[in-house]
KOLBA-852860 format. One record per residue (C-alpha): residue number from 1; residue in three letters; x, y, z. Coordinates in Angstrom, 1 decimal, padded with zeros to 4 digits. Example, Ala and Ser with C-alpha at 12.3 -4.5 7.8 and 13.67 -1.06 7.14 Angstrom:
BEGIN
<nugu pos="1" code="ala" east="012.3" north="-004.5" up="007.8"/>
<nugu pos="2" code="ser" east="013.7" north="-001.1" up="007.1"/>
This chain:
BEGIN
<nugu pos="1" code="unk" east="009.6" north="-025.3" up="-005.0"/>
<nugu pos="2" code="unk" east="010.5" north="-024.1" up="-001.9"/>
<nugu pos="3" code="unk" east="013.8" north="-023.0" up="-001.0"/>
<nugu pos="4" code="unk" east="015.6" north="-024.3" up="002.3"/>
<nugu pos="5" code="unk" east="017.3" north="-022.7" up="004.7"/>
<nugu pos="6" code="unk" east="015.8" north="-019.2" up="003.9"/>
<nugu pos="7" code="unk" east="015.0" north="-016.9" up="007.2"/>
<nugu pos="8" code="unk" east="011.9" north="-017.4" up="008.7"/>
<nugu pos="9" code="unk" east="009.3" north="-014.1" up="008.7"/>
<nugu pos="10" code="unk" east="006.3" north="-013.1" up="010.6"/>
<nugu pos="11" code="unk" east="003.4" north="-011.3" up="008.4"/>
<nugu pos="12" code="unk" east="001.5" north="-008.2" up="009.7"/>
<nugu pos="13" code="unk" east="-001.8" north="-007.5" up="007.4"/>
<nugu pos="14" code="unk" east="-004.1" north="-004.8" up="008.3"/>
<nugu pos="15" code="unk" east="-007.5" north="-005.1" up="007.1"/>
<nugu pos="16" code="unk" east="-010.7" north="-002.6" up="007.0"/>
<nugu pos="17" code="unk" east="-014.2" north="-004.1" up="006.8"/>
<nugu pos="18" code="unk" east="-014.3" north="-003.3" up="003.2"/>
<nugu pos="19" code="unk" east="-011.7" north="-005.9" up="002.7"/>
<nugu pos="20" code="unk" east="-012.8" north="-008.2" up="004.8"/>
<nugu pos="21" code="unk" east="-013.7" north="-010.5" up="002.4"/>
<nugu pos="22" code="unk" east="-010.8" north="-010.6" up="000.4"/>
<nugu pos="23" code="unk" east="-008.6" north="-011.2" up="003.5"/>
<nugu pos="24" code="unk" east="-008.7" north="-015.4" up="002.9"/>
<nugu pos="25" code="unk" east="-007.7" north="-015.2" up="-000.9"/>
<nugu pos="26" code="unk" east="-004.8" north="-012.8" up="000.1"/>
<nugu pos="27" code="unk" east="-003.7" north="-014.8" up="003.0"/>
<nugu pos="28" code="unk" east="-004.0" north="-018.3" up="001.4"/>
<nugu pos="29" code="unk" east="-002.1" north="-017.1" up="-001.8"/>
<nugu pos="30" code="unk" east="000.7" north="-016.0" up="000.6"/>
<nugu pos="31" code="unk" east="001.2" north="-019.2" up="002.2"/>
<nugu pos="32" code="unk" east="001.4" north="-020.6" up="-001.2"/>
<nugu pos="33" code="unk" east="003.9" north="-018.5" up="-003.0"/>
<nugu pos="34" code="unk" east="006.2" north="-017.6" up="-000.1"/>
<nugu pos="35" code="unk" east="010.0" north="-018.9" up="-000.4"/>
<nugu pos="36" code="unk" east="010.5" north="-017.6" up="003.2"/>
<nugu pos="37" code="unk" east="009.2" north="-020.1" up="006.0"/>
<nugu pos="38" code="unk" east="006.2" north="-017.7" up="007.4"/>
<nugu pos="39" code="unk" east="006.2" north="-018.5" up="011.4"/>
<nugu pos="40" code="unk" east="002.6" north="-016.5" up="012.0"/>
<nugu pos="41" code="unk" east="000.6" north="-014.2" up="010.2"/>
<nugu pos="42" code="unk" east="-001.1" north="-011.4" up="012.6"/>
<nugu pos="43" code="unk" east="-004.3" north="-009.6" up="011.2"/>
<nugu pos="44" code="unk" east="-004.9" north="-005.9" up="012.7"/>
<nugu pos="45" code="unk" east="-008.7" north="-005.3" up="012.0"/>
<nugu pos="46" code="unk" east="-011.6" north="-004.2" up="014.8"/>
<nugu pos="47" code="unk" east="-012.8" north="-007.6" up="014.6"/>
<nugu pos="48" code="unk" east="-012.2" north="-011.3" up="013.7"/>
<nugu pos="49" code="unk" east="-014.2" north="-011.5" up="010.3"/>
<nugu pos="50" code="unk" east="-012.9" north="-012.8" up="007.5"/>
<nugu pos="51" code="unk" east="-010.5" north="-015.2" up="009.7"/>
<nugu pos="52" code="unk" east="-013.1" north="-017.9" up="009.6"/>
<nugu pos="53" code="unk" east="-012.3" north="-020.9" up="007.5"/>
<nugu pos="54" code="unk" east="-009.1" north="-020.1" up="006.4"/>
<nugu pos="55" code="unk" east="-007.3" north="-023.5" up="004.8"/>
<nugu pos="56" code="unk" east="-003.9" north="-022.8" up="005.7"/>
<nugu pos="57" code="unk" east="-001.5" north="-024.6" up="007.9"/>
<nugu pos="58" code="unk" east="-000.2" north="-021.7" up="009.5"/>
<nugu pos="59" code="unk" east="-001.1" north="-019.9" up="012.9"/>
<nugu pos="60" code="unk" east="-003.1" north="-016.7" up="012.0"/>
<nugu pos="61" code="unk" east="-003.4" north="-014.7" up="014.9"/>
<nugu pos="62" code="unk" east="-006.0" north="-011.8" up="015.5"/>
<nugu pos="63" code="unk" east="-004.5" north="-008.2" up="016.8"/>
<nugu pos="64" code="unk" east="-007.8" north="-006.1" up="018.1"/>
<nugu pos="65" code="unk" east="-006.7" north="-002.4" up="016.8"/>
<nugu pos="66" code="unk" east="-008.0" north="-001.2" up="020.2"/>
<nugu pos="67" code="unk" east="-004.3" north="-002.6" up="021.4"/>
<nugu pos="68" code="unk" east="-002.9" north="000.5" up="019.6"/>
<nugu pos="69" code="unk" east="-001.9" north="004.1" up="021.6"/>
<nugu pos="70" code="unk" east="-004.0" north="005.7" up="019.5"/>
<nugu pos="71" code="unk" east="-007.3" north="005.3" up="017.6"/>
<nugu pos="72" code="unk" east="-009.3" north="006.5" up="014.4"/>
<nugu pos="73" code="unk" east="-010.9" north="009.4" up="016.5"/>
<nugu pos="74" code="unk" east="-007.7" north="010.7" up="018.1"/>
<nugu pos="75" code="unk" east="-006.4" north="011.0" up="014.6"/>
<nugu pos="76" code="unk" east="-009.2" north="012.9" up="013.4"/>
<nugu pos="77" code="unk" east="-009.4" north="015.1" up="016.4"/>
<nugu pos="78" code="unk" east="-005.8" north="016.2" up="015.7"/>
<nugu pos="79" code="unk" east="-006.7" north="016.9" up="012.3"/>
<nugu pos="80" code="unk" east="-009.5" north="018.9" up="012.7"/>
<nugu pos="81" code="unk" east="-007.8" north="022.3" up="012.5"/>
<nugu pos="82" code="unk" east="-005.3" north="021.0" up="009.5"/>
<nugu pos="83" code="unk" east="-005.5" north="023.5" up="006.3"/>
<nugu pos="84" code="unk" east="-006.3" north="021.6" up="003.1"/>
<nugu pos="85" code="unk" east="-006.7" north="017.5" up="004.3"/>
<nugu pos="86" code="unk" east="-008.5" north="015.9" up="001.7"/>
<nugu pos="87" code="unk" east="-007.6" north="012.1" up="002.4"/>
<nugu pos="88" code="unk" east="-009.4" north="010.0" up="004.3"/>
<nugu pos="89" code="unk" east="-008.8" north="009.5" up="008.0"/>
<nugu pos="90" code="unk" east="-008.5" north="006.0" up="007.3"/>
<nugu pos="91" code="unk" east="-005.6" north="006.6" up="004.8"/>
<nugu pos="92" code="unk" east="-003.4" north="007.8" up="007.6"/>
<nugu pos="93" code="unk" east="-004.5" north="005.3" up="010.2"/>
<nugu pos="94" code="unk" east="-003.7" north="002.7" up="008.2"/>
<nugu pos="95" code="unk" east="-000.3" north="003.8" up="008.1"/>
<nugu pos="96" code="unk" east="000.2" north="004.0" up="012.0"/>
<nugu pos="97" code="unk" east="-001.1" north="000.4" up="012.3"/>
<nugu pos="98" code="unk" east="001.9" north="-000.6" up="009.9"/>
<nugu pos="99" code="unk" east="004.6" north="001.1" up="012.0"/>
<nugu pos="100" code="unk" east="003.4" north="000.4" up="015.3"/>
<nugu pos="101" code="unk" east="003.9" north="-003.3" up="014.9"/>
<nugu pos="102" code="unk" east="006.7" north="-003.5" up="017.0"/>
<nugu pos="103" code="unk" east="005.3" north="-001.9" up="019.9"/>
<nugu pos="104" code="unk" east="002.3" north="-003.4" up="019.9"/>
<nugu pos="105" code="unk" east="003.3" north="-007.2" up="019.3"/>
<nugu pos="106" code="unk" east="006.3" north="-007.3" up="021.2"/>
<nugu pos="107" code="unk" east="007.0" north="-011.2" up="020.5"/>
<nugu pos="108" code="unk" east="006.6" north="-010.8" up="016.6"/>
<nugu pos="109" code="unk" east="010.2" north="-011.3" up="014.6"/>
<nugu pos="110" code="unk" east="012.4" north="-009.0" up="013.7"/>
<nugu pos="111" code="unk" east="011.8" north="-009.3" up="010.2"/>
<nugu pos="112" code="unk" east="007.7" north="-008.7" up="008.9"/>
<nugu pos="113" code="unk" east="006.1" north="-008.6" up="006.0"/>
<nugu pos="114" code="unk" east="003.8" north="-006.0" up="006.2"/>
<nugu pos="115" code="unk" east="001.2" north="-006.5" up="003.1"/>
<nugu pos="116" code="unk" east="-002.1" north="-005.0" up="002.4"/>
<nugu pos="117" code="unk" east="-005.2" north="-007.2" up="002.3"/>
<nugu pos="118" code="unk" east="-006.5" north="-006.7" up="-001.2"/>
<nugu pos="119" code="unk" east="-003.2" north="-007.9" up="-002.9"/>
<nugu pos="120" code="unk" east="-002.8" north="-011.4" up="-003.9"/>
<nugu pos="121" code="unk" east="000.3" north="-013.2" up="-005.1"/>
<nugu pos="122" code="unk" east="000.5" north="-015.5" up="-007.9"/>
<nugu pos="123" code="unk" east="003.5" north="-016.6" up="-008.4"/>
<nugu pos="124" code="unk" east="006.2" north="-017.6" up="-006.2"/>
<nugu pos="125" code="unk" east="008.0" north="-014.9" up="-004.3"/>
<nugu pos="126" code="unk" east="011.3" north="-014.7" up="-001.9"/>
<nugu pos="127" code="unk" east="011.3" north="-011.7" up="000.6"/>
<nugu pos="128" code="unk" east="014.9" north="-011.9" up="001.7"/>
<nugu pos="129" code="unk" east="017.5" north="-012.8" up="-000.6"/>
<nugu pos="130" code="unk" east="019.8" north="-016.0" up="-000.1"/>
<nugu pos="131" code="unk" east="022.6" north="-014.3" up="001.4"/>
<nugu pos="132" code="unk" east="020.2" north="-012.3" up="004.0"/>
<nugu pos="133" code="unk" east="019.2" north="-009.2" up="002.2"/>
<nugu pos="134" code="unk" east="015.5" north="-008.0" up="002.6"/>
<nugu pos="135" code="unk" east="014.0" north="-007.0" up="-000.6"/>
<nugu pos="136" code="unk" east="012.2" north="-003.8" up="-000.7"/>
<nugu pos="137" code="unk" east="009.4" north="-003.1" up="-002.9"/>
<nugu pos="138" code="unk" east="010.6" north="-000.3" up="-005.3"/>
<nugu pos="139" code="unk" east="006.8" north="000.9" up="-006.3"/>
<nugu pos="140" code="unk" east="007.4" north="002.8" up="-009.6"/>
<nugu pos="141" code="unk" east="009.9" north="005.3" up="-011.0"/>
<nugu pos="142" code="unk" east="009.0" north="008.8" up="-010.2"/>
<nugu pos="143" code="unk" east="009.1" north="010.0" up="-013.5"/>
<nugu pos="144" code="unk" east="005.7" north="007.6" up="-014.4"/>
<nugu pos="145" code="unk" east="003.8" north="009.4" up="-011.7"/>
<nugu pos="146" code="unk" east="002.5" north="012.7" up="-013.5"/>
<nugu pos="147" code="unk" east="000.7" north="014.9" up="-010.5"/>
<nugu pos="148" code="unk" east="001.6" north="016.0" up="-007.3"/>
<nugu pos="149" code="unk" east="001.5" north="013.7" up="-005.5"/>
<nugu pos="150" code="unk" east="005.3" north="013.4" up="-005.1"/>
<nugu pos="151" code="unk" east="006.1" north="016.8" up="-004.5"/>
<nugu pos="152" code="unk" east="004.0" north="016.7" up="-001.2"/>
<nugu pos="153" code="unk" east="005.2" north="013.3" up="-000.6"/>
<nugu pos="154" code="unk" east="008.9" north="014.3" up="-000.2"/>
<nugu pos="155" code="unk" east="007.8" north="017.5" up="001.4"/>
<nugu pos="156" code="unk" east="006.1" north="015.3" up="004.4"/>
<nugu pos="157" code="unk" east="008.6" north="013.1" up="004.6"/>
<nugu pos="158" code="unk" east="011.5" north="015.6" up="005.1"/>
<nugu pos="159" code="unk" east="009.5" north="017.4" up="007.6"/>
<nugu pos="160" code="unk" east="009.2" north="014.3" up="009.6"/>
<nugu pos="161" code="unk" east="012.6" north="013.3" up="009.3"/>
<nugu pos="162" code="unk" east="015.0" north="016.1" up="008.5"/>
<nugu pos="163" code="unk" east="017.5" north="014.5" up="006.6"/>
<nugu pos="164" code="unk" east="015.5" north="012.2" up="005.0"/>
<nugu pos="165" code="unk" east="015.9" north="012.4" up="001.3"/>
<nugu pos="166" code="unk" east="015.1" north="009.9" up="-002.3"/>
<nugu pos="167" code="unk" east="018.0" north="007.4" up="-002.6"/>
<nugu pos="168" code="unk" east="016.9" north="006.4" up="-006.0"/>
<nugu pos="169" code="unk" east="014.5" north="007.7" up="-008.7"/>
<nugu pos="170" code="unk" east="011.7" north="005.5" up="-007.1"/>
<nugu pos="171" code="unk" east="008.7" north="006.3" up="-005.4"/>
<nugu pos="172" code="unk" east="008.8" north="003.3" up="-002.8"/>
<nugu pos="173" code="unk" east="005.4" north="003.5" up="-002.5"/>
<nugu pos="174" code="unk" east="004.2" north="-000.5" up="-003.2"/>
<nugu pos="175" code="unk" east="001.4" north="-002.8" up="-001.8"/>
<nugu pos="176" code="unk" east="003.9" north="-004.4" up="000.6"/>
<nugu pos="177" code="unk" east="007.2" north="-003.8" up="002.4"/>
<nugu pos="178" code="unk" east="009.2" north="-005.9" up="004.5"/>
<nugu pos="179" code="unk" east="010.1" north="-004.3" up="007.8"/>
<nugu pos="180" code="unk" east="012.9" north="-004.7" up="009.9"/>
<nugu pos="181" code="unk" east="013.1" north="-003.7" up="013.2"/>
<nugu pos="182" code="unk" east="016.2" north="-002.0" up="013.6"/>
<nugu pos="183" code="unk" east="015.3" north="000.0" up="011.3"/>
<nugu pos="184" code="unk" east="011.9" north="001.1" up="012.5"/>
<nugu pos="185" code="unk" east="012.8" north="001.6" up="015.7"/>
<nugu pos="186" code="unk" east="015.6" north="004.0" up="014.3"/>
<nugu pos="187" code="unk" east="012.6" north="006.0" up="012.5"/>
<nugu pos="188" code="unk" east="010.6" north="006.2" up="015.7"/>
<nugu pos="189" code="unk" east="013.9" north="007.3" up="017.8"/>
<nugu pos="190" code="unk" east="014.4" north="009.9" up="015.2"/>
<nugu pos="191" code="unk" east="011.1" north="011.4" up="014.8"/>
<nugu pos="192" code="unk" east="010.0" north="011.6" up="018.5"/>
<nugu pos="193" code="unk" east="013.4" north="012.7" up="019.0"/>
<nugu pos="194" code="unk" east="013.2" north="015.6" up="016.7"/>
<nugu pos="195" code="unk" east="009.2" north="016.4" up="017.3"/>
<nugu pos="196" code="unk" east="009.0" north="015.7" up="021.2"/>
<nugu pos="197" code="unk" east="005.9" north="013.9" up="020.5"/>
<nugu pos="198" code="unk" east="004.6" north="010.0" up="019.8"/>
<nugu pos="199" code="unk" east="005.6" north="009.2" up="016.2"/>
<nugu pos="200" code="unk" east="001.8" north="009.0" up="015.4"/>
<nugu pos="201" code="unk" east="001.3" north="012.7" up="016.8"/>
<nugu pos="202" code="unk" east="004.1" north="013.9" up="015.0"/>
<nugu pos="203" code="unk" east="002.9" north="012.0" up="011.9"/>
<nugu pos="204" code="unk" east="-000.2" north="014.1" up="011.9"/>
<nugu pos="205" code="unk" east="001.0" north="017.2" up="013.2"/>
<nugu pos="206" code="unk" east="002.8" north="017.5" up="009.5"/>
<nugu pos="207" code="unk" east="-000.4" north="017.2" up="007.8"/>
<nugu pos="208" code="unk" east="-000.8" north="020.4" up="006.7"/>
<nugu pos="209" code="unk" east="-001.3" north="021.1" up="002.9"/>
<nugu pos="210" code="unk" east="-003.8" north="019.9" up="000.4"/>
<nugu pos="211" code="unk" east="-001.2" north="018.6" up="-001.6"/>
<nugu pos="212" code="unk" east="000.3" north="016.4" up="001.3"/>
<nugu pos="213" code="unk" east="000.6" north="013.1" up="000.5"/>
<nugu pos="214" code="unk" east="002.3" north="011.0" up="003.2"/>
<nugu pos="215" code="unk" east="003.5" north="007.4" up="002.8"/>
<nugu pos="216" code="unk" east="004.7" north="004.9" up="005.2"/>
<nugu pos="217" code="unk" east="006.3" north="003.0" up="002.6"/>
<nugu pos="218" code="unk" east="008.4" north="005.8" up="001.1"/>
<nugu pos="219" code="unk" east="009.4" north="006.9" up="004.1"/>
<nugu pos="220" code="unk" east="010.2" north="003.3" up="005.3"/>
<nugu pos="221" code="unk" east="012.3" north="002.9" up="001.8"/>
<nugu pos="222" code="unk" east="014.8" north="005.5" up="001.1"/>
<nugu pos="223" code="unk" east="015.2" north="005.7" up="004.8"/>
<nugu pos="224" code="unk" east="016.4" north="002.2" up="004.5"/>
<nugu pos="225" code="unk" east="018.1" north="003.0" up="001.6"/>
<nugu pos="226" code="unk" east="020.1" north="005.8" up="003.4"/>
<nugu pos="227" code="unk" east="020.9" north="004.2" up="006.5"/>
<nugu pos="228" code="unk" east="021.0" north="000.6" up="005.8"/>
<nugu pos="229" code="unk" east="021.9" north="000.0" up="002.6"/>
<nugu pos="230" code="unk" east="024.6" north="-002.9" up="003.1"/>
<nugu pos="231" code="unk" east="021.2" north="-005.1" up="004.5"/>
<nugu pos="232" code="unk" east="018.7" north="-004.4" up="001.7"/>
<nugu pos="233" code="unk" east="018.4" north="-004.5" up="-001.7"/>
<nugu pos="234" code="unk" east="015.2" north="-003.2" up="-004.6"/>
<nugu pos="235" code="unk" east="013.1" north="-005.1" up="-006.8"/>
<nugu pos="236" code="unk" east="010.3" north="-004.4" up="-009.2"/>
<nugu pos="237" code="unk" east="007.4" north="-006.6" up="-009.1"/>
<nugu pos="238" code="unk" east="005.3" north="-007.2" up="-012.3"/>
<nugu pos="239" code="unk" east="001.5" north="-006.3" up="-011.2"/>
<nugu pos="240" code="unk" east="-002.2" north="-005.4" up="-012.1"/>
<nugu pos="241" code="unk" east="-003.8" north="-003.2" up="-009.8"/>
<nugu pos="242" code="unk" east="-007.4" north="-003.1" up="-010.6"/>
<nugu pos="243" code="unk" east="-008.9" north="000.2" up="-008.5"/>
<nugu pos="244" code="unk" east="-012.7" north="001.0" up="-008.1"/>
<nugu pos="245" code="unk" east="-014.6" north="003.0" up="-005.8"/>
<nugu pos="246" code="unk" east="-017.5" north="001.1" up="-004.1"/>
<nugu pos="247" code="unk" east="-019.0" north="004.2" up="-002.9"/>
<nugu pos="248" code="unk" east="-019.3" north="005.5" up="-006.6"/>
<nugu pos="249" code="unk" east="-022.7" north="006.1" up="-008.3"/>
<nugu pos="250" code="unk" east="-022.8" north="003.1" up="-009.9"/>
<nugu pos="251" code="unk" east="-022.6" north="-000.1" up="-007.4"/>
<nugu pos="252" code="unk" east="-022.1" north="-002.8" up="-009.8"/>
<nugu pos="253" code="unk" east="-018.1" north="-001.3" up="-009.9"/>
<nugu pos="254" code="unk" east="-017.5" north="-003.5" up="-007.2"/>
<nugu pos="255" code="unk" east="-018.9" north="-006.8" up="-008.9"/>
<nugu pos="256" code="unk" east="-017.1" north="-005.8" up="-011.8"/>
<nugu pos="257" code="unk" east="-013.6" north="-005.3" up="-010.3"/>
<nugu pos="258" code="unk" east="-013.8" north="-008.3" up="-008.6"/>
<nugu pos="259" code="unk" east="-015.0" north="-010.3" up="-011.5"/>
<nugu pos="260" code="unk" east="-012.2" north="-008.7" up="-013.8"/>
<nugu pos="261" code="unk" east="-009.1" north="-009.1" up="-011.2"/>
<nugu pos="262" code="unk" east="-010.2" north="-012.8" up="-010.3"/>
<nugu pos="263" code="unk" east="-010.1" north="-013.6" up="-014.7"/>
<nugu pos="264" code="unk" east="-006.7" north="-011.8" up="-014.5"/>
<nugu pos="265" code="unk" east="-005.5" north="-014.3" up="-011.7"/>
<nugu pos="266" code="unk" east="-006.8" north="-017.4" up="-013.5"/>
<nugu pos="267" code="unk" east="-005.9" north="-016.8" up="-017.1"/>
<nugu pos="268" code="unk" east="-002.6" north="-014.3" up="-017.3"/>
<nugu pos="269" code="unk" east="000.2" north="-015.9" up="-016.6"/>
<nugu pos="270" code="unk" east="002.4" north="-012.1" up="-016.6"/>
<nugu pos="271" code="unk" east="002.1" north="-011.0" up="-013.7"/>
<nugu pos="272" code="unk" east="003.9" north="-011.7" up="-009.7"/>
<nugu pos="273" code="unk" east="000.8" north="-009.8" up="-007.8"/>
<nugu pos="274" code="unk" east="-002.9" north="-008.5" up="-008.5"/>
<nugu pos="275" code="unk" east="-004.4" north="-006.0" up="-006.8"/>
<nugu pos="276" code="unk" east="-008.1" north="-005.2" up="-006.0"/>
<nugu pos="277" code="unk" east="-008.3" north="-001.9" up="-004.3"/>
<nugu pos="278" code="unk" east="-011.5" north="-000.6" up="-003.1"/>
<nugu pos="279" code="unk" east="-010.6" north="003.3" up="-002.7"/>
<nugu pos="280" code="unk" east="-014.4" north="004.7" up="-001.4"/>
<nugu pos="281" code="unk" east="-012.7" north="008.1" up="-002.2"/>
<nugu pos="282" code="unk" east="-011.5" north="007.5" up="-005.4"/>
<nugu pos="283" code="unk" east="-014.3" north="009.4" up="-007.3"/>
<nugu pos="284" code="unk" east="-014.1" north="012.2" up="-004.4"/>
<nugu pos="285" code="unk" east="-010.0" north="012.6" up="-004.4"/>
<nugu pos="286" code="unk" east="-010.0" north="012.7" up="-008.1"/>
<nugu pos="287" code="unk" east="-012.9" north="015.6" up="-008.1"/>
<nugu pos="288" code="unk" east="-010.0" north="017.7" up="-006.2"/>
<nugu pos="289" code="unk" east="-006.9" north="016.5" up="-007.9"/>
<nugu pos="290" code="unk" east="-004.8" north="019.4" up="-009.6"/>
<nugu pos="291" code="unk" east="-003.5" north="017.6" up="-012.9"/>
<nugu pos="292" code="unk" east="-005.2" north="016.6" up="-016.2"/>
<nugu pos="293" code="unk" east="-008.4" north="018.3" up="-015.9"/>
<nugu pos="294" code="unk" east="-009.7" north="017.0" up="-019.2"/>
<nugu pos="295" code="unk" east="-008.8" north="013.3" up="-018.2"/>
<nugu pos="296" code="unk" east="-010.6" north="014.4" up="-015.1"/>
<nugu pos="297" code="unk" east="-013.7" north="015.0" up="-016.4"/>
<nugu pos="298" code="unk" east="-014.1" north="012.2" up="-018.6"/>
<nugu pos="299" code="unk" east="-013.6" north="009.5" up="-016.2"/>
<nugu pos="300" code="unk" east="-015.7" north="011.3" up="-014.3"/>
<nugu pos="301" code="unk" east="-018.8" north="011.4" up="-016.9"/>
<nugu pos="302" code="unk" east="-018.3" north="007.7" up="-016.6"/>
<nugu pos="303" code="unk" east="-020.8" north="005.3" up="-015.0"/>
<nugu pos="304" code="unk" east="-018.5" north="003.0" up="-013.9"/>
<nugu pos="305" code="unk" east="-015.6" north="003.8" up="-012.3"/>
<nugu pos="306" code="unk" east="-012.9" north="001.4" up="-012.9"/>
<nugu pos="307" code="unk" east="-009.4" north="002.3" up="-013.6"/>
<nugu pos="308" code="unk" east="-006.5" north="-000.7" up="-014.1"/>
<nugu pos="309" code="unk" east="-002.8" north="000.1" up="-013.5"/>
<nugu pos="310" code="unk" east="000.1" north="-002.4" up="-015.2"/>
<nugu pos="311" code="unk" east="003.1" north="-002.2" up="-013.2"/>
<nugu pos="312" code="unk" east="005.7" north="-003.4" up="-015.8"/>
<nugu pos="313" code="unk" east="008.1" north="-004.7" up="-013.7"/>
<nugu pos="314" code="unk" east="010.8" north="-002.0" up="-014.8"/>
<nugu pos="315" code="unk" east="009.6" north="000.9" up="-013.0"/>
<nugu pos="316" code="unk" east="007.2" north="001.8" up="-015.6"/>
<nugu pos="317" code="unk" east="003.1" north="001.9" up="-014.9"/>
<nugu pos="318" code="unk" east="000.5" north="002.4" up="-017.6"/>
<nugu pos="319" code="unk" east="-003.0" north="003.4" up="-016.8"/>
<nugu pos="320" code="unk" east="-006.4" north="002.3" up="-018.1"/>
<nugu pos="321" code="unk" east="-009.3" north="003.4" up="-018.1"/>
<nugu pos="322" code="unk" east="-012.9" north="001.2" up="-018.3"/>
<nugu pos="323" code="unk" east="-014.7" north="003.2" up="-021.2"/>
<nugu pos="324" code="unk" east="-018.3" north="003.5" up="-021.4"/>
<nugu pos="325" code="unk" east="-018.2" north="-000.1" up="-023.6"/>
<nugu pos="326" code="unk" east="-016.7" north="-002.0" up="-020.6"/>
<nugu pos="327" code="unk" east="-013.3" north="-001.9" up="-022.4"/>
<nugu pos="328" code="unk" east="-010.5" north="-000.8" up="-021.2"/>
<nugu pos="329" code="unk" east="-008.7" north="002.1" up="-022.9"/>
<nugu pos="330" code="unk" east="-004.9" north="003.6" up="-022.0"/>
<nugu pos="331" code="unk" east="-004.3" north="007.1" up="-021.3"/>
<nugu pos="332" code="unk" east="-002.1" north="007.1" up="-024.4"/>
<nugu pos="333" code="unk" east="-005.4" north="006.5" up="-026.4"/>
<nugu pos="334" code="unk" east="-007.3" north="008.9" up="-024.5"/>
<nugu pos="335" code="unk" east="-004.5" north="011.9" up="-025.4"/>
<nugu pos="336" code="unk" east="-004.6" north="010.8" up="-028.5"/>
<nugu pos="337" code="unk" east="-008.1" north="012.0" up="-028.8"/>
<nugu pos="338" code="unk" east="-007.4" north="015.1" up="-027.1"/>
<nugu pos="339" code="unk" east="-009.3" north="014.0" up="-023.5"/>
<nugu pos="340" code="unk" east="-005.8" north="013.6" up="-021.3"/>
């Protein structure tokens, strides 16, 4: 049942061509399950594909990526001489699309849910508390992330904002975040004042090492806790994330991953969110990863390339791999076999 008198929000959903087919499901489930009233949904993309035949009673507005003060090519050009860059350009680009929402959409409300287009809420969800505090998505406990990305994320954030620090034991990396205008404007002020560059250029200029793992959500999450603790609170969501690489050798990975995610949405009652993430460089990134060599070797040998992550709603994460029998096996099981 919807609650009355909760603050109204706007929603921003950046969408890449690989996720156009998922956009309708994302929007329809958000509208069905959001406890906070939604005024407008803004979809940021290169064209209007995916916006046809939406069955929602909320205005969905298209924001052309060309309205932004930078392009993907601008970011690529600035990264040409960066040392050890291994994430795709689109990874950095989509983060900047999110950070610039209040600059590019000046009429937007001060409370904006930014949502990844491959996420589907499957239970009722509230984004601002009854007493007006914003829920920040905590992601997972950092001790559950057993690789070097975390160190790279922290180092990057500190280079960008000199007094930035981790304020709790959570990553702050999730699939959505409610951005508030005053908080994001201070982030802009500090970064542009320190680096004497537009934020997007300062952000890209700090990408200088192979282990660098910038995250806009992590930057915002810990900054909000550090500077605006009185207007935010935190929470975990119980989430199932299916990740696949549609550019891997076996194109059946995509169809199977979509089928698995659909079955989970329809049959499982334990999750609040189900994500079906097409990481088109998943295989390439794993090949270059600096951790779990035996696990990496095993996964790369598989014909299909599908990973399931279960976020338990308490900060923990379990990782499962689809094996050659099309059965999910956990990392713990693989460790018992001496694989990881």
